[in-house]
C-alpha positions as CSV (number, residue, x, y, z in Angstrom):
1,M,10.8,22.0,-4.1
2,T,11.6,23.9,-1.0
3,R,12.8,22.4,2.7
4,H,9.5,23.2,4.0
5,D,7.9,21.2,1.0
6,L,9.6,18.6,1.7
7,D,9.1,18.5,5.3
8,A,5.3,18.1,4.9
9,L,6.1,15.3,2.7
10,R,8.2,13.5,5.5
11,R,4.4,14.2,7.5
12,V,2.2,12.8,4.8
13,V,4.1,9.7,4.7
14,S,4.9,9.0,8.5
15,D,1.1,9.3,9.2
16,A,0.7,7.3,5.9
17,C,2.6,4.4,8.2
18,R,0.4,5.2,11.1
19,V,-2.5,4.4,9.4
20,L,-1.5,1.3,8.2
21,A,-0.1,0.1,11.9
22,G,-3.5,1.5,13.3
23,R,-5.6,-0.4,10.8
24,G,-3.5,-3.7,11.7
25,L,-1.9,-3.9,8.0
26,A,1.6,-3.2,9.2
27,D,1.7,-4.6,12.7
28,G,5.1,-4.6,14.5
29,I,8.4,-3.1,12.8
30,L,7.5,-4.9,9.3
31,G,6.0,-2.9,6.0
32,H,6.5,0.5,4.3
33,I,5.7,3.4,2.1
34,S,7.5,5.7,-0.2
35,L,6.4,8.4,-2.7
36,R,8.1,9.5,-5.9
37,I,9.3,13.1,-5.2
38,D,11.0,13.1,-8.8
39,G,12.3,11.2,-11.4
40,R,15.0,10.3,-9.7
41,T,14.2,10.7,-5.9
42,L,11.5,9.5,-3.5
43,L,10.7,9.6,-0.2
44,V,10.5,6.5,1.8
45,R,10.3,5.2,5.6
46,C,13.6,3.6,7.1
47,R,14.7,2.8,10.2
48,G,16.6,4.5,13.1
49,A,18.1,3.8,15.8
50,R,15.0,4.6,17.5
51,E,13.2,2.7,15.8
52,R,9.8,1.5,17.4
53,G,7.5,0.1,14.9
54,L,5.2,1.5,12.1
55,L,2.7,3.0,14.6
56,Y,5.3,5.2,15.9
57,T,6.4,6.4,13.1
58,E,8.0,9.9,13.4
59,P,8.5,12.4,10.5
60,D,12.3,12.1,10.5
61,D,12.1,8.6,9.8
62,I,11.2,9.4,6.2
63,R,14.2,10.0,4.4
64,L,14.6,11.3,0.8
65,V,16.9,8.6,-1.7
66,D,17.4,7.9,-5.4
67,L,16.2,4.8,-7.1
68,D,19.4,2.8,-5.8
69,G,18.9,3.5,-2.7
70,A,21.6,6.3,-2.1
71,A,21.3,9.2,-0.1
72,A,19.5,12.1,-2.1
73,V,21.6,14.6,0.1
74,P,25.0,14.4,1.6
75,G,24.0,13.2,5.4
76,E,20.4,12.4,5.0
77,L,21.2,8.5,5.8
78,D,23.4,9.1,8.7
79,G,21.9,6.9,11.3
80,W,19.0,5.3,9.6
81,D,18.7,2.4,7.0
82,V,16.9,1.9,3.7
83,P,13.8,-0.8,3.9
84,N,15.4,-4.2,2.6
85,E,12.4,-4.2,0.3
86,L,13.4,-0.4,-1.5
87,P,13.7,-2.8,-4.8
88,L,10.1,-3.6,-4.4
89,H,9.3,0.4,-4.0
90,T,11.6,1.6,-6.8
91,E,10.8,-1.1,-9.3
92,V,7.0,-0.4,-9.0
93,L,8.1,3.4,-9.7
94,R,10.6,2.7,-12.5
95,A,7.9,0.6,-14.6
96,R,4.8,2.7,-13.6
97,P,5.1,6.5,-14.4
98,D,1.5,6.8,-13.2
99,V,2.4,5.6,-9.7
100,A,3.2,8.0,-6.6
101,C,3.5,6.1,-4.0
102,V,4.2,2.1,-3.6
103,V,2.6,0.5,-0.6
104,H,3.6,-2.5,0.6
105,A,2.3,-4.4,4.4
106,H,1.2,-7.8,5.6
107,P,-2.2,-7.6,6.0
108,P,-2.8,-10.9,8.1
109,A,-6.6,-11.5,6.1
110,V,-4.8,-10.8,2.8
111,V,-2.1,-13.3,3.2
112,A,-4.9,-15.5,5.2
113,A,-7.6,-15.5,2.5
114,D,-5.1,-15.8,-0.5
115,L,-3.5,-19.2,1.0
116,A,-7.1,-20.4,1.1
117,G,-7.7,-20.0,-2.3
118,L,-10.0,-17.0,-1.9
119,A,-8.9,-14.2,-4.7
120,I,-9.9,-10.7,-3.9
121,R,-13.2,-10.3,-6.1
122,P,-16.1,-7.9,-6.4
123,V,-18.5,-9.1,-3.9
124,V,-19.4,-6.2,-2.1
125,G,-21.8,-2.9,-3.9
126,A,-21.7,0.0,-2.3
127,F,-19.9,-0.7,1.1
128,D,-17.0,0.0,-0.4
129,I,-17.2,1.3,-4.0
130,P,-13.7,2.5,-4.3
131,G,-12.7,-1.5,-3.4
132,T,-15.3,-3.2,-5.8
133,R,-14.1,-1.7,-8.6
134,L,-10.3,-2.2,-7.9
135,A,-11.4,-6.2,-7.3
136,A,-13.4,-6.7,-10.2
137,R,-10.0,-5.0,-12.3
138,G,-8.4,-7.9,-10.9
139,V,-5.4,-8.0,-8.3
140,P,-3.2,-11.1,-9.2
141,V,-0.5,-12.7,-7.2
142,Y,2.8,-12.5,-6.9
143,P,3.1,-16.5,-6.2
144,R,6.1,-16.3,-4.6
145,G,6.9,-15.8,-0.3
146,V,10.0,-14.2,-0.6
147,L,12.0,-10.9,0.6
148,V,11.9,-9.1,-2.6
149,R,15.2,-7.6,-2.0
150,D,16.4,-7.1,-5.0
151,R,15.5,-5.7,-8.3
152,R,15.0,-9.4,-10.3
153,L,12.4,-10.1,-7.4
154,A,11.5,-6.2,-8.1
155,A,11.2,-7.0,-11.5
156,E,8.7,-10.5,-10.8
157,M,6.3,-8.6,-8.6
158,T,5.9,-5.4,-11.0
159,A,5.1,-8.3,-13.8
160,A,2.8,-9.7,-11.6
161,L,1.4,-6.3,-10.5
162,G,1.3,-4.9,-14.8
163,D,-1.2,-1.9,-14.7
164,R,-3.3,-3.0,-11.9
165,D,-3.6,-1.2,-8.4
166,A,-2.8,-3.5,-6.4
167,V,-0.9,-7.7,-6.3
168,V,-0.8,-9.8,-3.6
169,L,2.6,-11.6,-2.8
170,R,1.9,-14.9,-1.6
171,G,2.2,-16.2,2.6
172,H,4.1,-12.6,2.4
173,G,1.8,-9.2,2.3
174,L,0.5,-6.6,-0.7
175,T,1.8,-4.0,-2.7
176,C,-0.7,-1.3,-3.6
177,T,-0.2,1.7,-5.0
178,G,-1.8,4.9,-5.8
179,A,-1.3,8.8,-7.5
180,S,-1.0,9.9,-4.4
181,V,-0.9,8.3,-0.3
182,P,-4.3,8.4,0.6
183,E,-5.3,6.7,-2.7
184,A,-2.8,3.9,-2.5
185,V,-3.5,3.6,1.6
186,L,-6.7,3.7,1.3
187,R,-6.5,0.8,-1.7
188,A,-4.7,-1.5,0.6
189,V,-7.6,-0.7,3.2
190,S,-9.9,-1.9,0.7
191,V,-8.2,-4.6,-0.2
192,D,-7.8,-6.2,3.3
193,T,-11.6,-5.3,3.8
194,I,-12.7,-7.6,0.6
195,A,-10.4,-10.2,2.3
196,R,-11.8,-10.3,5.9
197,I,-15.1,-10.5,4.3
198,S,-14.3,-12.9,2.4
199,L,-12.7,-15.3,4.9
200,D,-16.1,-14.3,7.0
201,V,-18.1,-15.3,4.2
202,V,-16.7,-18.7,3.7
203,K,-16.4,-19.4,7.5
204,S,-20.2,-19.2,7.8
205,G,-20.6,-21.8,5.4
206,G,-21.5,-18.8,2.2
207,T,-20.7,-18.8,-1.2
208,L,-18.8,-15.7,-2.4
209,I,-20.7,-14.1,-5.3
210,D,-19.2,-11.5,-8.0
211,L,-21.7,-8.1,-7.7
212,P,-23.9,-8.4,-10.5
213,E,-22.8,-6.1,-14.0
214,T,-26.1,-4.9,-13.9
215,D,-25.6,-3.6,-9.7
216,M,-21.4,-2.8,-11.2
217,R,-23.0,-0.1,-13.3
218,E,-25.1,1.9,-10.6
219,L,-22.3,2.0,-8.4
220,P,-21.8,6.2,-8.7
221,D,-18.6,8.1,-9.0
222,L,-18.9,9.9,-5.6
223,G,-15.8,12.5,-6.3
224,G,-12.9,12.1,-4.9
225,S,-13.5,14.5,-2.3
226,F,-15.3,12.0,-0.3
227,H,-13.4,9.1,-1.4
228,H,-9.8,10.3,-0.8
229,D,-9.9,13.6,1.4
230,T,-12.8,13.2,4.0
231,A,-11.6,9.2,4.0
232,W,-8.5,10.3,5.3
233,R,-9.8,12.8,7.8
234,H,-11.0,9.7,8.9
235,E,-8.2,7.7,8.9
236,L,-6.2,10.2,10.3
237,A,-8.7,11.0,13.3
238,R,-9.1,7.7,14.1
239,L,-5.4,8.0,15.3
240,G,-6.4,10.4,18.5
């Protein structure tokens, strides 16, 4: 991979961090995104001396490290610190060859819904087709409100995730996966949206009911160019 290619991917990850913050899923300085480069290295958002939070992420904040958190090339981490929860990313990447991107965020609605006993369920339909399918597959819960800062805890979280697209971390946040950066981030947005809707329904005195199987079968696949490419351009445009 050329330096130009790597710099372009740094931009993709930094834009994605800003999307998370712009959507309110990673307020302040907490949260990070990683992208697999090859079997031993990944790009990940790190904290530098000018740290201002995810909304202000720049490509230079995205550093190339190995699976143990060491600089992948000399000087790569000079002035930057890897996330405390880097093992959260690397353990998923070790266990899931189908995953290229890992998103870790702290959406308040997702945390609140889980603490209220509300699972992420397919309660919507055409409102968000990819989100409905994600919810129908199941979004498990890692039941420990800990900082996932070592491989032991990360292995627990990864086991809870299993082969699913996302896992809720009780009292903590959310981890989403994807075959690309946009896919992982858009999945996080969908989980957050369903959590918000679920909370609103319950607060209004309503009852959450899963979409009937007959309706699930009617939901079309509108294709990646619509669900991912167009949706991602929208997310980037929202940043202004």
